[in-house]
C-alpha positions in Angstrom: 10.1 -25.3 1.5 10.6 -24.4 5.2 8.6 -21.6 6.8 9.5 -20.4 10.3 7.4 -18.1 12.5 9.1 -16.6 15.6 8.2 -14.0 18.2 10.4 -11.0 17.8 10.7 -7.3 18.6 10.6 -4.3 16.4 12.2 -1.4 18.2 10.3 -1.4 21.6 7.2 -3.3 20.3 6.4 -7.0 20.2 6.3 -8.4 16.7 6.1 -11.7 14.7 8.6 -12.7 12.0 7.6 -15.1 9.3 10.4 -16.2 6.9 11.2 -18.5 4.1 14.6 -19.3 2.6 14.3 -16.1 0.5 12.2 -13.5 2.5 12.0 -12.4 6.2 8.8 -10.4 6.9 8.1 -8.8 10.3 4.6 -7.7 11.4 3.2 -5.6 14.3 -0.1 -7.2 15.4 -0.7 -4.4 17.9 -0.3 -1.6 15.3 -2.4 -2.2 12.3 -0.9 -5.6 11.5 1.8 -3.5 9.8 4.5 -5.1 7.7 7.3 -3.2 9.4 10.3 -5.0 7.8 10.8 -6.9 4.6 14.3 -8.4 3.9 15.5 -10.1 0.8 17.7 -12.7 2.4 20.1 -13.5 -0.5 21.5 -10.0 -0.3 20.4 -8.9 3.2 18.5 -6.0 1.6 15.8 -4.2 3.6 13.1 -3.2 1.2 10.9 -1.0 3.4 11.7 2.5 4.8 12.9 2.4 8.4 12.9 5.3 10.8 16.0 5.8 12.9 14.4 6.5 16.3 14.9 3.7 18.8 11.2 3.7 19.9 8.2 3.3 17.6 6.1 6.4 17.1 2.7 5.2 18.2 -0.4 7.1 17.0 -3.8 6.9 18.5 -7.0 6.3 16.5 -8.0 9.2 14.3 -4.4 10.6 14.4 -2.7 12.4 11.5 -0.7 9.7 9.7 2.2 11.9 8.7 2.3 14.2 11.8 1.7 11.5 14.4 2.6 8.2 12.9 5.8 6.2 12.2 5.5 6.7 8.4 7.4 3.6 7.4 6.9 0.0 6.3 3.6 -1.1 4.8 0.3 0.0 6.3 -3.2 -1.0 5.4 -5.4 1.9 4.2 -9.1 1.3 4.8 -11.9 2.5 4.1 -10.3 5.6 2.6 -6.8 7.2 2.5 -7.5 10.9 2.8 -9.9 12.2 5.4 -13.5 12.6 4.2 -17.1 12.0 5.2 -19.1 8.9 4.3 -21.9 10.1 2.0 -24.5 7.3 1.8 -27.2 6.1 4.2 -27.1 4.9 6.9 -23.6 6.3 7.7 -24.0 9.7 5.9 -21.8 12.3 7.6 -19.6 9.8 9.5 -16.0 11.1 9.4 -13.4 8.7 8.1 -10.0 9.2 9.8 -6.8 10.2 7.9 -5.4 7.1 6.1 -8.4 5.2 7.3 -9.4 3.3 10.5 -7.2 0.3 10.7 -3.5 1.4 10.5 -3.4 2.6 14.1 -5.5 0.0 16.0 -4.7 -3.5 17.3 -5.4 -6.6 15.2 -5.9 -10.0 16.7 -3.3 -12.5 15.5 -3.1 -16.3 15.5 -0.7 -18.8 13.9 -2.7 -21.3 11.8 -2.0 -24.3 9.5 0.9 -26.7 9.2 3.0 -24.1 7.3 2.8 -21.4 10.0 0.3 -19.0 8.3 -0.4 -15.8 10.2 -4.0 -14.8 10.6 -4.8 -11.1 11.5 -8.2 -9.7 12.1 -9.8 -6.4 13.2 -13.1 -4.7 13.4 -14.4 -1.3 12.2 -14.6 1.5 14.8 -17.2 3.7 13.1 -18.5 1.2 10.6 -19.7 -2.4 10.9 -17.1 -4.6 9.2 -14.4 -7.2 9.9 -11.1 -7.1 8.0 -8.9 -10.1 7.9 -5.6 -11.1 6.3 -3.8 -14.4 6.1 0.0 -14.2 5.5 1.9 -17.1 4.0 4.5 -18.2 1.5 3.1 -20.0 -1.6 6.7 -20.0 -2.8 10.0 -19.1 -1.0 10.2 -15.8 -3.0 6.5 -14.8 -2.7 5.0 -13.3 0.4 1.2 -13.6 0.0 -1.5 -11.7 2.0 -5.0 -13.0 1.4 -7.7 -10.5 2.5 -11.4 -10.9 3.4 -13.7 -8.0 4.2 -17.0 -8.9 5.8 -19.9 -6.5 5.9 -21.6 -7.0 9.2 -24.6 -4.8 8.3 -27.8 -5.2 6.2 -26.7 -2.2 4.1 -24.2 -2.0 1.2 -20.9 -0.5 2.2 -18.7 1.5 -0.2 -15.0 1.4 0.6 -11.4 2.0 -0.5 -8.6 -0.4 0.4 -5.1 0.4 -0.6 -1.7 -1.1 0.2 0.6 1.6 1.4 4.2 0.3 1.1 7.2 2.6 1.4 9.8 0.8 -0.7 13.3 2.0 -0.6 14.7 3.2 -4.0 18.1 3.0 -5.6 19.2 5.2 -8.4 18.5 3.8 -11.8 15.6 1.7 -10.6 13.0 1.1 -13.3 9.2 1.0 -12.9 7.4 -1.5 -15.1 3.6 -1.5 -15.7 1.4 -3.8 -17.8 1.3 -3.3 -21.5 -1.8 -1.3 -22.4 -1.3 1.4 -19.8 -1.4 4.7 -21.8 -2.3 7.5 -19.5 -1.7 8.6 -15.9 -3.6 11.3 -13.8 -1.8 13.6 -11.4 -3.0 13.4 -7.8 -0.1 15.3 -6.2 2.9 17.4 -7.4 4.8 19.3 -4.7 6.8 21.4 -7.2 4.2 21.4 -10.0 6.5 19.5 -12.4 3.7 17.0 -13.1 1.1 19.7 -13.4 -1.9 20.0 -11.1 -4.5 17.7 -9.6 -6.4 15.9 -12.3 -4.0 16.7 -15.2 -3.4 13.8 -17.6 -0.1 12.7 -19.1 1.1 10.0 -21.4 2.7 6.9 -20.0 5.6 6.1 -20.1 7.0 9.3 -21.6 5.1 12.4 -20.4 5.3 15.8 -22.0 5.4 18.1 -19.0 3.7 21.5 -18.7 7.0 23.3 -19.4 7.5 21.4 -22.7 10.2 19.0 -21.4 9.6 15.2 -21.5 10.1 12.8 -18.6 10.3 9.0 -18.8 8.3 8.0 -15.8 9.8 4.6 -15.8 13.2 5.8 -14.7 13.8 6.8 -11.1 15.9 9.9 -10.8 18.5 10.6 -8.1 17.7 11.6 -4.6 19.2 15.0 -5.4 16.2 15.7 -7.7 14.3 16.8 -4.6 10.9 16.2 -6.1 7.8 14.1 -5.2 4.7 13.4 -7.2 1.8 11.0 -7.0 -0.3 9.8 -9.9 -2.9 7.1 -10.7 -3.0 5.0 -13.8 -6.0 6.3 -15.6 -9.0 4.0 -15.3 -8.7 0.3 -14.6 -5.5 -1.6 -15.0 -5.4 -4.0 -17.9 -3.6 -6.6 -15.7 -3.1 -6.8 -11.9 0.7 -6.3 -11.4 3.5 -3.8 -11.3 7.2 -4.2 -10.8 10.4 -2.3 -9.9 13.9 -3.4 -11.0 16.9 -2.8 -8.8 19.9 -2.8 -11.1 22.6 -2.4 -8.5 21.2 -5.0 -6.1 20.2 -7.2 -9.1 16.7 -8.2 -8.1 13.2 -7.3 -9.1 10.3 -6.5 -6.8 6.9 -7.4 -8.2 3.4 -6.8 -6.8 0.6 -9.0 -8.1 -3.1 -8.8 -7.3 -6.5 -9.8 -8.8 -7.4 -7.0 -11.2 -11.1 -7.7 -11.0 -11.1 -6.8 -7.3 -8.1 -4.4 -7.2 -8.4 -2.5 -10.5 -6.5 0.7 -9.6 -2.9 1.6 -9.0 -1.3 4.7 -7.5 2.4 5.5 -7.7 4.3 8.0 -5.6 8.0 8.3 -6.3 9.7 10.4 -3.6 13.1 11.5 -5.0 14.3 13.3 -1.9 11.4 15.8 -2.0 9.6 14.7 1.2 11.3 14.2 4.6 14.7 13.6 2.8 13.6 10.1 1.9 14.4 8.2 -1.3 11.6 5.8 -1.8 8.5 4.9 -3.7 4.9 4.0 -2.8 3.3 1.4 -5.1 -0.4 1.3 -4.1 -2.8 -1.2 -5.6 -6.2 0.0 -4.6 -9.9 -0.9 -4.9 -10.8 2.7 -5.6 -9.2 5.8 -7.1 -7.8 9.2 -6.0 -7.3 8.6 -2.2 -10.8 9.8 -1.2 -13.9 7.6 -1.0 -16.1 10.5 -1.9 -14.0 11.5 -5.0 -13.9 7.8 -6.1 -17.7 7.7 -5.9 -18.0 10.8 -8.0 -15.6 9.2 -10.6 -17.6 5.9 -10.5 -14.4 4.2 -9.2 -15.1 3.0 -5.7 -15.8 -0.5 -4.5 -18.8 -1.9 -2.7 -19.2 -4.9 -0.4 -22.9 -5.9 -0.4 -25.0 -6.2 2.7 -24.0 -9.2 4.9 -21.5 -10.3 2.2 -17.8 -10.6 1.8 -15.2 -9.1 -0.6 -11.9 -11.0 -1.1 -8.6 -10.3 -2.7 -4.9 -10.9 -2.3 -1.5 -9.2 -2.6 1.7 -11.0 -3.6 5.1 -9.4 -3.0 7.6 -11.3 -5.1 11.4 -10.9 -4.8 13.7 -12.6 -7.3 
């Protein structure tokens, strides 16, 4: 297998492209180590949402992600998604920015190893940690990101990490979750079709508040003009999810260690937000987008004092 790493440009910004025979992935070291483009080379298909403006919409630290940011690609969410305040000593009362600290700040980047692995690293702004990821191809069709979180303090640190990929949809796409998933919990429903925050429904066929049923596996058309977000209830039985593309004839699969990444959020946007037709598949170390809410639910993660927490995310295309 041949892996090639080349300097490139994404819009008006310097970037790095790492590619195998199957996948070309482009990253922005200066903007959150963002995965800005993901191309399945056999069909030339771009998997991640792209914005049409010729210049990248840069956002400063503590900006609003939607109002000020590019809202595309795959960003790293850490140590929370929604704005909230850290609750525990010694950082009690410290505000956590919208969509976390690291999506808008520069990461250091080096090329390491004989196979051209990319190493990205950054440090906390309001909290003492180092977050690193190593990007490589264990196989031509698998893009792997290995993560390491290092707690640089003598106090335990609660956190949420979530992948935040905006995958492009096509009509008829099917969402596949591990056997054993039985319930989902609503986190967001713009039109109220999936109830209210905290409502529970059966997976895969939900009985909606109006009495109709909806097969949550089947992606509806862009003309549906709806958007919802839900979490799998509790911890996943296995660490993966997948999306089939029937017209393009390939499958996108995310894999991750369920012991370290036990939660999964799903946000199908069927034309209901910003006229986009896409889906967020968000493996996460904690639930419900807010670190304080996850703590109340007993579903947040903790890195011990002066210790590390490691995980990986595989994106497989075949």
